[in-house]
C-alpha atoms as a printed R data frame, in Angstrom:
    type eleno elety resid chain resno      x       y       z
1   ATOM     1    CA   ILE     A     1 49.140 -94.441 -18.304
2   ATOM     2    CA   LEU     A     2 48.432 -94.842 -22.063
3   ATOM     3    CA   GLN     A     3 44.819 -93.839 -21.572
4   ATOM     4    CA   MET     A     4 45.671 -90.637 -19.745
5   ATOM     5    CA   SER     A     5 47.886 -89.449 -22.679
6   ATOM     6    CA   ARG     A     6 44.982 -90.087 -25.020
7   ATOM     7    CA   MET     A     7 42.769 -87.961 -22.862
8   ATOM     8    CA   ASP     A     8 45.229 -85.082 -22.968
9   ATOM     9    CA   SER     A     9 45.244 -85.253 -26.702
10  ATOM    10    CA   TYR     A    10 41.446 -84.762 -26.965
11  ATOM    11    CA   GLN     A    11 41.385 -81.560 -24.890
12  ATOM    12    CA   ALA     A    12 40.687 -78.208 -26.682
13  ATOM    13    CA   PRO     A    13 43.880 -76.395 -27.864
14  ATOM    14    CA   PRO     A    14 45.146 -73.658 -25.522
15  ATOM    15    CA   THR     A    15 44.012 -70.219 -26.635
16  ATOM    16    CA   LEU     A    16 46.907 -67.881 -27.471
17  ATOM    17    CA   PRO     A    17 46.919 -64.414 -25.920
18  ATOM    18    CA   LYS     A    18 46.149 -61.611 -28.409
19  ATOM    19    CA   ILE     A    19 48.992 -59.464 -29.435
20  ATOM    20    CA   ASP     A    20 48.578 -55.735 -29.527
21  ATOM    21    CA   PRO     A    21 50.156 -54.468 -32.884
22  ATOM    22    CA   VAL     A    22 51.744 -51.578 -31.037
23  ATOM    23    CA   ASP     A    23 53.795 -53.998 -28.985
24  ATOM    24    CA   MET     A    24 55.098 -55.547 -32.038
25  ATOM    25    CA   ARG     A    25 57.255 -52.692 -32.902
26  ATOM    26    CA   SER     A    26 60.931 -53.168 -32.743
27  ATOM    27    CA   SER     A    27 62.892 -51.426 -29.918
28  ATOM    28    CA   ASP     A    28 64.541 -48.963 -32.288
29  ATOM    29    CA   GLU     A    29 61.253 -47.861 -34.019
30  ATOM    30    CA   ARG     A    30 59.685 -44.602 -32.836
31  ATOM    31    CA   LEU     A    31 56.106 -43.353 -32.933
32  ATOM    32    CA   VAL     A    32 57.368 -39.861 -33.799
33  ATOM    33    CA   ASP     A    33 60.562 -39.806 -35.859
34  ATOM    34    CA   THR     A    34 62.517 -37.143 -37.552
35  ATOM    35    CA   LYS     A    35 60.809 -37.565 -40.898
36  ATOM    36    CA   LEU     A    36 57.451 -36.989 -39.392
37  ATOM    37    CA   LEU     A    37 58.545 -33.892 -37.354
38  ATOM    38    CA   ILE     A    38 60.103 -32.356 -40.486
39  ATOM    39    CA   ASN     A    39 56.937 -33.041 -42.509
40  ATOM    40    CA   ALA     A    40 54.590 -31.804 -39.772
41  ATOM    41    CA   TYR     A    41 56.487 -28.759 -38.585
42  ATOM    42    CA   LEU     A    42 58.726 -27.648 -41.399
43  ATOM    43    CA   GLN     A    43 56.705 -28.537 -44.531
44  ATOM    44    CA   MET     A    44 53.010 -28.543 -43.552
45  ATOM    45    CA   GLY     A    45 53.538 -25.937 -40.798
46  ATOM    46    CA   LEU     A    46 55.196 -23.604 -43.192
47  ATOM    47    CA   PHE     A    47 52.476 -24.030 -45.826
48  ATOM    48    CA   GLU     A    48 49.804 -23.411 -43.143
49  ATOM    49    CA   THR     A    49 51.481 -20.317 -41.742
50  ATOM    50    CA   LEU     A    50 52.061 -18.826 -45.152
51  ATOM    51    CA   GLY     A    51 48.537 -19.500 -46.272
52  ATOM    52    CA   CYS     A    52 47.167 -17.949 -43.150
53  ATOM    53    CA   LEU     A    53 49.309 -14.839 -43.485
54  ATOM    54    CA   VAL     A    54 48.338 -14.411 -47.147
55  ATOM    55    CA   VAL     A    55 44.719 -14.303 -46.039
56  ATOM    56    CA   TYR     A    56 45.525 -11.948 -43.025
57  ATOM    57    CA   PHE     A    57 47.162  -9.471 -45.471
58  ATOM    58    CA   VAL     A    58 44.456  -9.730 -48.183
59  ATOM    59    CA   VAL     A    59 41.953  -8.493 -45.574
60  ATOM    60    CA   PHE     A    60 43.963  -5.395 -45.145
61  ATOM    61    CA   TRP     A    61 44.351  -5.064 -48.870
62  ATOM    62    CA   ILE     A    62 40.530  -5.417 -49.457
63  ATOM    63    CA   HIS     A    63 40.194  -2.366 -47.017
64  ATOM    64    CA   GLY     A    64 42.651  -0.348 -48.947
65  ATOM    65    CA   ILE     A    65 45.834  -0.922 -47.026
66  ATOM    66    CA   LYS     A    66 47.980  -2.356 -49.751
67  ATOM    67    CA   SER     A    67 51.352  -1.979 -48.326
68  ATOM    68    CA   VAL     A    68 52.689  -4.614 -45.870
69  ATOM    69    CA   LYS     A    69 55.596  -2.186 -45.117
70  ATOM    70    CA   ALA     A    70 53.057   0.393 -43.802
71  ATOM    71    CA   LEU     A    71 51.758  -2.258 -41.360
72  ATOM    72    CA   PHE     A    72 55.095  -3.532 -40.134
73  ATOM    73    CA   PHE     A    73 56.463  -0.100 -39.198
74  ATOM    74    CA   THR     A    74 53.234   1.275 -37.677
75  ATOM    75    CA   ALA     A    75 52.144  -1.708 -35.532
76  ATOM    76    CA   GLN     A    76 52.970  -0.120 -32.196
77  ATOM    77    CA   ASP     A    77 51.028   3.069 -32.891
78  ATOM    78    CA   TYR     A    78 48.176   1.862 -35.042
79  ATOM    79    CA   PHE     A    79 45.911  -1.191 -35.280
80  ATOM    80    CA   ALA     A    80 46.144  -1.860 -31.546
81  ATOM    81    CA   SER     A    81 43.274  -2.016 -29.039
82  ATOM    82    CA   THR     A    82 44.584   1.124 -27.323
83  ATOM    83    CA   THR     A    83 45.213   3.309 -30.316
84  ATOM    84    CA   THR     A    84 43.735   6.765 -30.324
85  ATOM    85    CA   LEU     A    85 45.493   7.965 -33.525
86  ATOM    86    CA   ASP     A    86 44.109   8.079 -37.055
87  ATOM    87    CA   PHE     A    87 45.943   6.016 -39.618
88  ATOM    88    CA   VAL     A    88 46.463   7.690 -42.865
89  ATOM    89    CA   PHE     A    89 47.540   5.673 -45.937
90  ATOM    90    CA   GLU     A    90 47.263   6.995 -49.492
91  ATOM    91    CA   ASP     A    91 45.132   9.964 -48.650
92  ATOM    92    CA   ARG     A    92 42.685   7.985 -46.703
93  ATOM    93    CA   SER     A    93 42.196   8.178 -43.008
94  ATOM    94    CA   TYR     A    94 41.271   5.285 -40.795
95  ATOM    95    CA   SER     A    95 39.841   5.980 -37.435
96  ATOM    96    CA   PRO     A    96 40.707   3.961 -34.390
97  ATOM    97    CA   ASP     A    97 37.413   2.111 -34.529
98  ATOM    98    CA   GLU     A    98 38.011   1.281 -38.176
99  ATOM    99    CA   GLN     A    99 41.434   0.078 -37.403
100 ATOM   100    CA   ARG     A   100 40.200  -2.250 -34.584
101 ATOM   101    CA   TRP     A   101 37.476  -3.568 -36.934
102 ATOM   102    CA   ILE     A   102 40.004  -4.271 -39.741
103 ATOM   103    CA   LEU     A   103 42.398  -5.930 -37.354
104 ATOM   104    CA   ALA     A   104 39.726  -8.142 -35.836
105 ATOM   105    CA   SER     A   105 38.550  -9.066 -39.322
106 ATOM   106    CA   ALA     A   106 42.113 -10.000 -40.406
107 ATOM   107    CA   GLN     A   107 42.649 -12.008 -37.234
108 ATOM   108    CA   SER     A   108 39.280 -13.801 -37.746
109 ATOM   109    CA   ALA     A   109 40.219 -14.651 -41.383
110 ATOM   110    CA   TYR     A   110 43.611 -15.981 -40.161
111 ATOM   111    CA   TYR     A   111 41.798 -18.219 -37.580
112 ATOM   112    CA   LEU     A   112 39.143 -19.541 -40.178
113 ATOM   113    CA   THR     A   113 42.003 -20.136 -42.704
114 ATOM   114    CA   LEU     A   114 43.999 -22.083 -40.065
115 ATOM   115    CA   ILE     A   115 40.935 -24.369 -39.509
116 ATOM   116    CA   MET     A   116 40.620 -25.044 -43.288
117 ATOM   117    CA   MET     A   117 44.444 -25.614 -43.580
118 ATOM   118    CA   GLN     A   118 44.205 -28.130 -40.677
119 ATOM   119    CA   TRP     A   119 41.537 -29.981 -42.711
120 ATOM   120    CA   ALA     A   120 43.746 -30.194 -45.745
121 ATOM   121    CA   ASN     A   121 46.613 -31.326 -43.544
122 ATOM   122    CA   MET     A   122 44.527 -34.028 -42.033
123 ATOM   123    CA   PHE     A   123 43.416 -35.286 -45.462
124 ATOM   124    CA   LEU     A   124 46.863 -35.240 -46.795
125 ATOM   125    CA   CYS     A   125 48.151 -37.137 -43.887
126 ATOM   126    CA   LYS     A   126 45.523 -39.752 -44.186
127 ATOM   127    CA   ALA     A   127 46.216 -40.161 -47.851
128 ATOM   128    CA   ARG     A   128 49.971 -40.313 -47.343
129 ATOM   129    CA   TYR     A   129 50.161 -44.073 -48.274
130 ATOM   130    CA   GLY     A   130 47.285 -44.305 -50.742
131 ATOM   131    CA   THR     A   131 44.573 -42.383 -52.565
132 ATOM   132    CA   ILE     A   132 42.662 -39.751 -50.794
133 ATOM   133    CA   SER     A   133 39.364 -41.260 -51.693
134 ATOM   134    CA   ARG     A   134 40.235 -44.769 -50.331
135 ATOM   135    CA   SER     A   135 41.838 -43.759 -47.118
136 ATOM   136    CA   ALA     A   136 40.720 -40.328 -45.987
137 ATOM   137    CA   PHE     A   137 36.995 -40.984 -45.792
138 ATOM   138    CA   LYS     A   138 36.724 -44.294 -44.076
139 ATOM   139    CA   ASN     A   139 36.869 -43.010 -40.509
140 ATOM   140    CA   ARG     A   140 33.550 -41.543 -39.247
141 ATOM   141    CA   MET     A   141 35.412 -39.358 -36.782
142 ATOM   142    CA   THR     A   142 36.855 -37.410 -39.602
143 ATOM   143    CA   TYR     A   143 33.400 -35.986 -40.378
144 ATOM   144    CA   ILE     A   144 32.625 -35.340 -36.780
145 ATOM   145    CA   GLY     A   145 35.923 -33.465 -36.308
146 ATOM   146    CA   ILE     A   146 35.187 -31.299 -39.376
147 ATOM   147    CA   VAL     A   147 31.691 -30.519 -38.201
148 ATOM   148    CA   VAL     A   148 33.011 -29.592 -34.592
149 ATOM   149    CA   SER     A   149 35.783 -27.396 -36.015
150 ATOM   150    CA   ILE     A   150 33.170 -25.650 -38.202
151 ATOM   151    CA   ILE     A   151 30.888 -25.078 -35.233
152 ATOM   152    CA   VAL     A   152 33.675 -23.792 -33.002
153 ATOM   153    CA   GLY     A   153 34.901 -21.521 -35.754
154 ATOM   154    CA   VAL     A   154 31.551 -20.073 -36.469
155 ATOM   155    CA   ILE     A   155 30.883 -19.510 -32.804
156 ATOM   156    CA   ILE     A   156 34.175 -17.709 -32.277
157 ATOM   157    CA   VAL     A   157 33.924 -15.545 -35.287
158 ATOM   158    CA   TYR     A   158 30.154 -14.789 -35.535
159 ATOM   159    CA   MET     A   159 28.640 -15.023 -32.160
160 ATOM   160    CA   PRO     A   160 28.239 -11.472 -30.684
161 ATOM   161    CA   GLY     A   161 29.064 -12.392 -26.957
162 ATOM   162    CA   ILE     A   162 32.089 -14.416 -27.895
163 ATOM   163    CA   GLN     A   163 33.336 -11.598 -30.372
164 ATOM   164    CA   LEU     A   164 33.830  -9.268 -27.451
165 ATOM   165    CA   VAL     A   165 35.881 -11.841 -25.383
166 ATOM   166    CA   VAL     A   166 38.183 -12.958 -28.181
167 ATOM   167    CA   LYS     A   167 38.019  -9.676 -30.230
168 ATOM   168    CA   SER     A   168 36.928 -11.337 -33.343
169 ATOM   169    CA   GLN     A   169 34.915  -9.809 -36.139
170 ATOM   170    CA   ILE     A   170 32.841 -11.000 -39.069
171 ATOM   171    CA   VAL     A   171 35.332 -11.403 -41.868
172 ATOM   172    CA   PHE     A   172 33.350  -9.908 -44.845
């Protein structure tokens, strides 16, 4: 009996199962909490929306339409795909084709700005708990995601066949 107990002591120690770090969360811990939702939708979402809207209206401003009020109160009659009326603003007349072109340019600028704002949001989220140089550039998928978003944005805005389908236009 003594010899059997010695044999048991010479065996390799049992291997412990690996524990997934996700399973180590406490029962009251949430993957998405109120703080994250407020940061994502109220703070960053507001910044992204305002940035995109500024660029949208800058395109109209570049084309000589410098009043946001003129756009808001004429949206049903002008700058629509079905408009047949000339839009007159400050002694300049915009034909229906010009209106559609300006609108498509503004929408394309909004879309491209949204892509760039999403990059900024991604880098800010990655650098939330450290410096951006240390934490944001470690993951190779970050670069792949940026390249893919650039390719998709360029295809949607600049490829002639796709432009007809999504009604986009070269921005400038």
